[in-house]
Structure formats: structure tokens, C-alpha cells
C-alpha positions in Angstrom: 87.9 77.9 132.2 84.3 79.1 132.5 81.5 77.4 130.5 82.5 78.9 127.2 86.1 79.1 126.1 87.5 82.7 125.8 87.8 84.6 122.6 89.9 87.7 122.9 92.1 90.0 120.9 94.1 90.9 124.2 97.3 88.8 124.1 97.9 89.3 127.8 94.4 87.9 128.5 95.0 85.0 126.2 98.7 84.4 127.7 97.1 84.1 131.0 94.9 81.2 129.9 98.0 79.4 129.0 100.8 80.2 131.6 102.7 76.9 130.5 102.8 77.7 126.9 101.7 74.9 124.6 101.3 74.2 121.0 99.0 77.0 119.0 97.2 76.4 116.0 96.9 79.5 113.7 94.2 79.9 111.1 94.2 82.3 108.1 90.5 82.3 107.0 89.8 82.6 103.2 86.5 82.4 101.3 87.7 79.3 99.7 90.5 78.0 102.0 91.8 78.0 105.5 95.6 78.3 106.0 96.9 76.4 108.9 100.0 76.9 110.9 101.2 75.6 114.3 104.1 76.5 116.7 106.2 74.6 119.2 105.1 74.5 122.8 107.6 77.1 123.8 106.3 79.8 121.3 109.5 80.1 119.3 108.8 79.1 115.8 105.7 79.0 113.7 105.5 76.6 110.9 103.3 76.6 107.9 101.0 73.4 107.7 98.3 72.5 105.3 95.8 74.6 103.1 92.4 73.2 103.8 89.6 73.7 101.3 86.9 75.4 103.2 83.6 73.8 103.4 80.8 73.4 105.9 81.9 74.4 109.4 81.3 70.7 110.6 83.6 69.5 107.8 86.2 72.2 108.5 86.0 71.6 112.3 86.4 67.7 111.8 89.7 68.4 110.1 90.8 71.0 112.6 90.0 68.5 115.5 92.4 66.0 114.0 95.2 68.4 114.0 94.3 69.6 117.5 94.4 65.9 118.6 97.6 65.1 116.7 99.7 68.1 117.8 98.0 68.5 121.4 97.0 72.1 120.7 96.3 74.3 123.6 95.0 77.4 121.9 94.1 78.9 118.7 95.2 82.2 116.9 92.9 83.4 114.2 93.8 86.3 111.9 91.5 89.3 112.2 91.3 91.2 108.8 91.3 94.8 109.8 91.2 97.6 107.3 94.4 99.5 106.7 92.9 102.4 109.0 92.5 99.7 111.8 88.7 99.7 111.5 86.9 96.3 111.2 84.5 95.6 108.3 82.3 92.6 107.3 85.3 90.1 106.9 86.4 90.9 110.5 83.0 90.4 111.9 82.9 87.1 110.0 86.2 86.0 111.4 84.9 86.9 115.0 81.8 84.7 114.4 84.1 82.0 113.2 86.4 82.4 116.4 83.4 82.1 118.7 82.2 78.9 116.9 85.6 77.3 117.0 86.4 78.1 120.5 83.3 76.3 121.4 83.7 73.4 118.9 87.3 72.7 119.9 86.9 74.0 123.5 90.0 76.1 123.3 90.8 79.7 124.0 91.1 81.7 120.8 93.2 84.9 120.1 92.3 87.1 117.4 95.5 88.6 115.9 95.7 91.5 113.3 96.5 90.0 110.2 97.3 93.0 107.9 100.2 92.6 105.7 100.4 88.9 106.6 99.7 87.7 103.0 102.2 90.2 101.6 104.8 89.2 104.0 104.2 85.6 103.3 104.4 86.0 99.5 107.7 88.1 99.9 109.3 85.4 101.8 108.1 82.8 99.4 109.5 84.8 96.5 112.8 85.0 98.3 112.8 81.2 98.5 112.4 81.1 94.6 109.1 79.3 95.0 107.2 79.2 91.7 104.1 81.1 91.2 102.0 78.0 91.1 103.5 76.6 94.3 103.0 80.1 96.0 99.2 80.1 95.1 98.8 76.8 96.5 100.6 77.4 99.9 100.1 81.1 100.3 97.3 80.8 103.0 99.3 78.5 105.2 102.3 80.6 105.0 100.1 83.6 106.0 98.9 81.7 108.9 102.4 81.1 110.0 103.2 84.9 109.6 100.1 85.7 111.8 101.1 83.0 114.3 104.8 84.2 114.5 103.6 87.8 115.3 101.3 86.4 117.9 103.9 84.1 119.7 106.7 86.9 119.4 104.1 89.2 121.4 103.0 86.5 123.7 106.6 85.2 124.6 108.5 88.6 124.3 105.9 90.9 125.6 105.9 93.1 122.4 102.8 94.1 120.7 
């Protein structure tokens, strides 16, 4: 890679940076929490991880560095909150800024992935598992990160969009 890690919303560009696959870390950025998920190195299965309380960037980055080191993460996927019409608002711009910062801090490429419907999909799956409302509230962001990551790895591995 060049001086700065790549931040892109182009799955082909991101995939080219990781020709041998590798574990990916997904983040669902909320105002109070960060949902975390990871996938296997072969990009088959996304698994919900922790829901981290969101604090100062340096604190968040320290927690994420631990996960990156522990799981030998090769790239990061961050949910990009677009409006239903596909346009980007202030939340999307904040996610783009976070992506640039995290790419530099972790020295990893970042893929921004459309996260529309991820929370609704995650909640429906959790209801299907008969998870209590309290447990769902506690885990929703991590499950949404897994939905985001599964969509991204399906497109990366299978060539879909």
C-alpha cells in the first residue's frame, strides 16, 4: 500500500487489496455504541462479536487494535448509513471521517458498505431466535455489524453487488 491505507466504497478495489482474503472486522457505528463482527479468512461466515461503548476515538481505537491483533484482521468494513433514497447525509459523512481515521490508526484498508436495512434484518433474525427484548437491545449493534459484513463478504467472494 501507499502511504495512507485505502478507504473505498468500491468492493472490487477493496478485494484487490486483499487477494488472499483474510479475516475482516466490521463496525456498525452508533452514537453510543460500536457493533463489532468478524468473518473467517475465506470470507464465508460473519459472526457477531462485541458491542463496545463508544468513547473517545483513542479509547475506541485501543479496543479495536486488540481485536485486530487477536484475530489477525486484514481489513475493515464500516457500515455507511445512506438515506433510503441512496443519498448521504451527516451520519454518512461522519462514518466516512471515522473510516479515514481508523484506516490510518489501524493501518488497514477500509471498505464502506451500505448499511440500509441492516438493523432491521438483525432484529428480525434475533426475534426469530426468540431472543428477549432486553438481550436484543444489548446485542443489536453487533448483529447489525454481522449483517453488514455478511453482505460485504458475499459480494467480495461471489462477485455480487
